[in-house]
N, C-alpha and C positions, 0 to 999 in steps of 0.2 A: 069718265072723261076720255074721249077717243080723239086721236089726231088723224083727221082725214087728209088726203092729198089736197083737197080743196082748201082746208084751213091753212096748210103750210104754204100753198100758193098764194092764198089770200094775205098771209103775213108779208110776203115779199112784194105783193102788189097793192098793199094798203097805202092810203094817201100819206100816212106818217113816214113809212119807209121810202116811198117814192120821193117825198119831199127831201129826205136826207140825201138820196141819190142825186136829185136835181142840184142840191148845194155842192156836191162833189164835182158834178159836171161843170157847174158854173166856174169853179176854181180851175178845173182842168183846161177849159177853153179860154181862161183869163178874162172872163166877163167882168164888167164894172159893177155887177150886182153886189150890194152890201147892205147889211142891216145896221143902222146907227147904234153905237154903244148904249145910248139911253134906252132904245127899244129892246136891245138884248137883255139889259138889266130888268126891264119891266116884264118881259116874257118869263124869265126865270122866277121872279117874285110871284107872278100870277100862278104859275104851275105848282110851285111849292106850297103856296097858301091854299090852293084848291085841293090838293092832295091831303093836306093837314086837316082841312074842314071835313072832308069825307071820312077820314080815319077817326076824327073826334066823335062824329055821330055814331060810328060803329062801336067805339070804346064805351060810350054811354051805356050800352046794353051788355057790357062785358065785366066780369068780376076780376079782381086782382089775382085771385087764385088761378084763373084760366090763363092769365098773362105771365105769371111768375116763371113757369118752366120755360116758356118761349124766350123770355128776357135772358135767362141763364144760358140757354142754348145759343142765343144770338151773340152774347158777349164771348162765349167760348169760341164760336165760329170766327169772330173778328180776330181773336188772338191767334188761332190756328192759321188762318189765311195770311195774316201779316207775318207771322214767324216763318211760314213756308215760302212766302214771297221774298223775305230777307235771305233765307238760306239759299234759295235758287239763284238769287241775284249774285250772291257771293261765289257760288260754284259755277253757274252757267254763264252769267254775264261778266264774271270776274271783276266785280265791283269792289271798291274799298268800303269800309264801314259806313262812311257818310253817304255815298251814292246808293248803297244797298238799303240803308235805312230810309232814305228819301223815297225810293221807288216802292218799298214795302208799305210805307204809309199810304201811298196811292192805291195799291192793289189789295191791301187789307181793308180799306174803307169801301164806301159804296157810292155808286152813281145814282142819284135820284132820278135822272132822266131814263136810265136803263130800267130802273124799277117801274117807272110809269109805262114804258114800252111793254114790259112783261105783264103789267096789269091789263093793258089794252088787249094784248094777245089772249089773256085768260077770258076777258069779257067777250071777245069775238067767238071763243069756243063755247060760250054759254055757261061757263062755270066761274063766276066771280070769286076771287080769293077773299079770305077773311079780312075785314077792315082793320083789325088790330095790327096787321103787318106794317102799317104806316109807322107805328111806334117803334117797330124793330129797326127801321131805317136809321133812326137816330142812335139806337142802342148798338148798332153795328159800326157806325161811323166813328164814334168818339173813342172807344178803347183802341181801335186799330191805329188811328192816327197817333195817339199818345204812345203806343208801343213802338211804332216805327221811329218816332223821334227819340224815344229812349234808347233803342238799339243803335241809332246813329250817334247818340251823345253819351254812350256808356262811360261811366266814371264822372260825368259832369252833372248828371241829374237834370230833371225837368224843372223849369221855373214856373211859378204860378201864372205868369203871362201866357205861357204855352197852353196851359189847361184852359184858361179863361177864353183864349182866342178860339179854341175848338167849340167850347160850350155856347158862346154867343155869336158864332159864325152865322152867316145868312141861312145856310141850309138847316142847321139845327134850330135856330130861332124861329124861322117861318113854319117849319113842320110842327114843332112843339106848340108854338103860338096858335097855329091853325087848329091843332087837335084840341087845345083848351077851349077855343072859341066854339068849335063844333060840339064838344062834349057839353058845354054849358047851354048853348042855344038849342041843341037837339035837332031832330029832323024837321020839326015844324018851324023852328026859328031860321034854320039855314035855307028853307024853301024861299025865303024872301030874297036871297041872293043867288038862287039857282040859275036864273037867266044868264048871269055873268059867269059864275064859277062852275056851273054844270053844263049848260047848253053850248057855251062858247069854248069849252075846254078843248075839244078836238081841233077846232080851227086854230086856236092859239098854239097847241102842241105841234101842229103842222108847220107853222111859221118858225117855231123854235128849232124843229128838226132841220129845216132848210138852212138855218144859221149854223147848226151843228155840222151839217154836211160840208159847208164851206170851211169851217174851222178844222175839221178832220183832214180834209184834202190839203189844207195849208200846212198842217203838222207833218204830213207824210213826206213833204219835200225836205224835211230836216233829218231824215233817218241817218244818213251818212254811214260811217264805218261801223261795222257790227250790226248792220240792218237785219241780216238773216237771224242772228241770235235774238235780237229784240222782237222780231216778228213771231218767232217760236215761243218766246217768253210771254208775249202779249196775247197769245191765242191758246196755247196748250195749258198754261197755268190756270187761266180762268175756267177752262173746260173742266179741269180737275176740281177746282173750287166749286163749280156749279153742281157737279155730281155729288160732292160731299155735302154741300148745303141742302140740296134737294132731299138726300137721304136723312139728314138730321132734322129737317123740317117735317118730313113725313113721320119720323120716329117721335117727334114732340107733339104729334096730334093734329097737325095741319091737314087740310084736305089736299088731294093731289094738285089742284090749281094753286093753293096756298103754298105747298111745298115747292112747286116749280118756281113761283115768284121769289120765294126765300132763296132758292138755289141761284136764281138770277142775281139777286142782291149779293150773294157771296162771290159770284163770278165777276161782278162788275168792278170797275176801278174808278176812283173819284178823280174828277178834273175840275172841281169847283172848290170844295172845302179843303181837301188835302193840299193842293198847290198853294193856297193862301197860307196855310200853316207851315208848310215846308219853306216857302220863301222867307217867312218871318223868322223861323227858328234855325234853318240851315241855309243861310245865304250862299254858302260855298258849294252847295250841291247843284247839279245840272238839272234845274227844274224843267227846262225845255224838253229834255229827253223823257222825263217822267210823263209830261202831258202828251207827248207824241205817242208813247206806248199806250196810255190810258184812253186818249181820245181818237188817235189816228189808227190804232190797231184793235184794241180790246172792244171799244164801243161798236164799231161796224161789225166785228166778228159776232158779238152777242146779238146784235140787232137782226142779222141775217141768218145765222146758224145756231148760235148758242141757245137762245130762248126756245126755239122749237125742240132742240135736243134735250133741254132740261124738262120740258113738258112731256116729251116722249118717255124719258126715264121715270118721271113721276107716275105716268100712266102705267108703266110696267110694274112699278112698285105696288100699285093699288090692285093688281090682279089677284 
């Protein structure tokens, strides 16, 4: 896998990235453009289910032995990224235990949309990642969120409600459910819905990224005091996590494209599952700041610079 200047330019000029930029411009010029909440919900459900279906078809041809090591590496990665996010929040952002645990849950978890963007980048390069990686999205998300909440609530312990909320959250449920459907139906069965979940995927993703651009631009307005520290935290920490994740993925036997996507997962920060869990379990935490860092800083950073950097590192490792 080689990264040509054309591929890197193509990433920045792809319809998906340009749609995200258009959303940011719309907010910057105070346009009345808006996507209704019901449509926002539909778009996220569509994308998560489509990715789950694709991963389930790939899982059907994979043995548990091939997945076991990747699952262990994924859980360890989630623990390491969450713990490092917590430690850096305490040291660099000077957060108390509650605030550090809240932001660590976001940065230890994974952004499904960033994962999709990395997959698209890999496919444009002509090297599709392993389908089993979809299962790793869920394996990375759950322990990281639970660890972040545990660090914030040290001495109090986690209630079953906290665990259940993560397990049955929209992201986990749709990805796991989609994988089960895809594994049972197989390639032949899912071909019946390919017109919707396959051919319409790119157009739906473009609409979703337009909405993400507007949301990200809106979050950037709330940076306030400590903005420079938060910007550094939201870009340099994911870069370190991305390099670590790419190296671990490559060591675990993933292809260069698969390792780079895995690195992107480690570098991403959740702004769907983690915020819901943090709001319910840590109502006293500043959830707005966490979403600003994850969606307003880390997401654009990975979309424009991070993903190409992780792929370049994976290419270097494969030499």
